[in-house]
N, C-alpha and C positions, 0 to 999 in steps of 0.2 A: 512398378515392376519390382519383384522381390527375388531372392535367391531360391524360392520355391519353384520358380520357373526353370525349365531345363537349361543346362549350361550350353552355350554355343561357343565353339572355338573358332577364332578368326585367324586365318593364315595370310600374312602379307609377305611375299618374296620381294626382295629389293636388291638393286645394284647400282651404286653411284648416282642416285637421284634423291638427295636428302630433302630438297624443297618439295618435290612431288610426294615423297613419302610422308612428310609432315601433313600435307593436305589430306592424304589418305587416312592417316591415323586420326586426325581431327574428326573426320566423318564417322569413324568408328565410335569415338567418344561422344559424339552428338546423337547416337542412336537412342530411340525411345525405350529400347530394351537394354538393360544394363548387366544381366547375368552373362557376362562375356569373358572369355579367356583370349587375350590378344597375343599371338605369336608372330613376331617380326623375324623373318629369316633373311639375314644379310648375306648375300651370295658373293662374299669376298670383295666388298667395296674398298676403294683405296683408303677411305677413312670411315671409322664407325660413326654412326649418328647417335648422339646422346639425347634420346627422346625424353628421358626423365627430367632433363633440364628445361624442357619446353612444356611438358604435359603433366598433369596430375592424374595418375592411374588409379587413385583410390576408389573412384566411383564404380569401377568394374571389378570382376572377381579375381582376375589374375593378369599379369603382363610378363612376358619373357622376350628378351632380345637374343637371338641365336646368331652368332657370327661364324661363317664358314671360312676356313683358312684358304681355300682355293675355290675358283669359280666352277660351279657344277651345272649351271643352266636352270631354267625355270621349272622343268619337271622334277628334278632332284631336289631343288630348294623347297618346292611344295611338299614333296614326300617327307622331307625332314620335319616340316611343320605337322604333317599328319601323324608322324611317329611320336611327336611330343604332345599331341593334343589329348585332352581328356573329356571333351564335351560330348553330349548326346547328339548334337548337330555340329556340322563342320561347314564353315563358309570361307570363301576365297575372295581376296581383294588384291588386284594388281596395284603396284605402288603409284601408277600414273592415273588411276581412276579414283572415284569417290562415290560413297553411298549417300542416298537421301535418308533423312532421319528415321523413317518408319520401315526401312528395308528388312531388317532382321525380324522385327516384331510381326510383320505381315507374313513372312515366310514361315516362321514358327507357328503362327495361327493356322496357316494352310496345312502344315504337316499334321497338326492336332486333329483336323477334320478329314484328312485324307485317309485312305485305307493303308494298311501296314505294308502293302506291296509297293507303295510309292517310296522310292529311295532318293529321288532328286527333285528339287523344286528350283525353278529359275524365275526371273522377273523380266519385264520389259526394260529397255535400256535407252537412255538419252545419249545419242552419239553426237558429240560436239567436235566439229572441225574448226580449230581455231585459226587456221590459215584463211579459210573463206568466211569465218564468223557465221556459221549456220549450225543449227541443231535439229536433228531428226530423231523420231522415236523408232526404235527397232524392236519388233515383237513378232514372233510366230507362235501360235497356239500349238499345243501338243497334238500331232496328227493321229489319226486312227491306227495307221501302220507306222509307228514311230521309228522302227529300225530301218524300214525301207526308205523313209524320208530322210533319216539321219545319214544314211549312206549317200544319198543324192545331194544333201546340203547340210552343212553344220548350222542348223536352224536355231540352236540354243543361244549361240553368241559367246561373249566374253565369260570367263570363269568368274569374274567379279559379280555376276548375277546369280551364281549357283550356290545352293546349300544342299548338303547330303546328310542322311542319317549316318551316324558313325557305324551302325550295324552293316552298312554297305560294304565296309572294308573287311568284314568277316567272309564275304563271298567273292569280292572283287579286289584284285591287287590295286595298289595306288597307281600313280601316273607312270607310263612307260618311259623310262629314262633314255631309251635309244632314240627317242624323237626329239630333235632340236626345236621343232615347232609342230603344230597340229596335235600335240599330246592331249590337248583338251578334247578335241574331236574324237580321238581314239579312246579316251577315258569315258566320255559320254556313251559311246557305242557299247563298251563292255558293261557299263552299269545298266544300259538299256536292255541288254540281253537277260538280265537277272531281275530288274525291277522296273516299275512304271515311273512315269514322269508326271508332274503337275506344274502349273505356272500361275504367277500373279501378273495379270494384265494391267500393270501399272508401272511407269518408268521410275524405278527406284535406285538406278545406278546411272552415274554420268561417266561416259567413256570419252577420253580426249584423244584426238588424232591431229596430225598435221604440223606439229611443232617440235616433236622429239622422236628419236629413233625407237622403233618397236620391233621386236623379234619377228612379229608376224609379217614384216615387210621383207624378210630375207627369202626371196622367191627361189633362189638356188637351193636352199635347204629344203624348201617345200617340194621342189622337184624330186629330190631324192626320197623324201618321206612319203610322197603320194604313192610311189611304187609299193612301199611297205604296207601302207594302208590298204591298198587294193589287193595285194596278193596274200597278205597274212591276216590282218584283222578282219577284213570283210569277206574272206574267201568262201566260207561255207554259206553265209547268208546271201551273198551275191547269187549263188546257184539257186537257192531257194526262191528268190524273188525274180531271177532272170533279168537283172538290171546292170550287167557288167559294163556295157557300152555307155549307158546313161551315167553311171558313176564316174567312169573315166572322163567323160565329157565335163561333168561338174567339177572335177579336180583340175582339169585343164583351164576351165573358166576361172577358178580361184587363183591358179598360177598366173593367169593373164592379169588379174587385178594386182597381184603383188609385183609383177614385173613393171607394170605401168607406174605404180606408186614409187618404185625404186628408180624411176627415170630411164627406163628401157622400153620405149614405146614400140620399137620394132620387134623386140622379144615378146611383148604383150600381144601384139598383133598376131604373131606366129602361134602362140598358145591359143588365142581366141579362134583363129581359123581351124585349128585342130579340134577345138571343142565343138564348133559348128559342124564339122564333118562327122563327129560322134553323135550330136544331137541337133539336127538341122531344123527342128520345129520348135525351138525355144526362142520366143520373141525378144527377150531381154538381151540375148547374145548379139543380136543385130543392133540394138540400141548402143551397146558398147563398141561394136564395130565402127559405128559412126564416130563415137568419141575418140577411139584410138587413131582413126584416120584424120579426123578434123582438128585434133590438138586441144590444148587447154582453153582456147577461146570459147568453146561450146560446152565445157565441163559444167559450168553453173547452170546452163540451160537444161542439161540432161537430169540434174538433180531436182 
């Protein structure tokens, strides 16, 4: 790999997780693609992490550590990285995830062979639950009606799997900073209204869950955001596809997951029953109805 290859800017937001951050950074430096610009955006951690004392960044094109004096949240931290980026392609990595070595190379290769109207490429993800010591592959191919399906389900997954063309930002604003969570979903939708998607059906990202706090687990914040998503971001397209009830049911289903993971099984059950009322013919809703009613003793069986 030489610097004749297009520059890829890698944006890692972080906050108070130095050991996890080091794992993420190491996975960037282990990439088979080395024309990389690494931008670590520290969202006001209690202490700065001196990555240069641990890693040699000479093998990549550039490295910058950006420290924010006050906590701004994931969306704004990523936007700071976007503003500082100079690459032709932009990739995101959460500080608690890691990439497999060929992740960037395979996405750049796919962009090279895709049409110019493709603005976003994602990959399959290895989802590892360290509490239960299990690992599953998450992947959804790009559907024919990608906007309709994206309203019904955030099928792309973690931003750690996503790469976009920098040209996307000429037509689509960065992440919406009003969203304390689900800003990835909202961003994908706005990109999808202007550009096509493509995907690498290989698990090239490892996403960890079960042993540390994640913003996606804040279901109360999701409850507030879901109304914004429904009434503002999706409004015109909901009418076009006629899926208002289905989308609301899907959001309630996601909220039920968040409530359950946050240790609120009764709240989870309430959200799920409302989801079933909206979409009574979705089989997986009944699967989780059994889970929420039966407790953790059957959780492993359901997986």
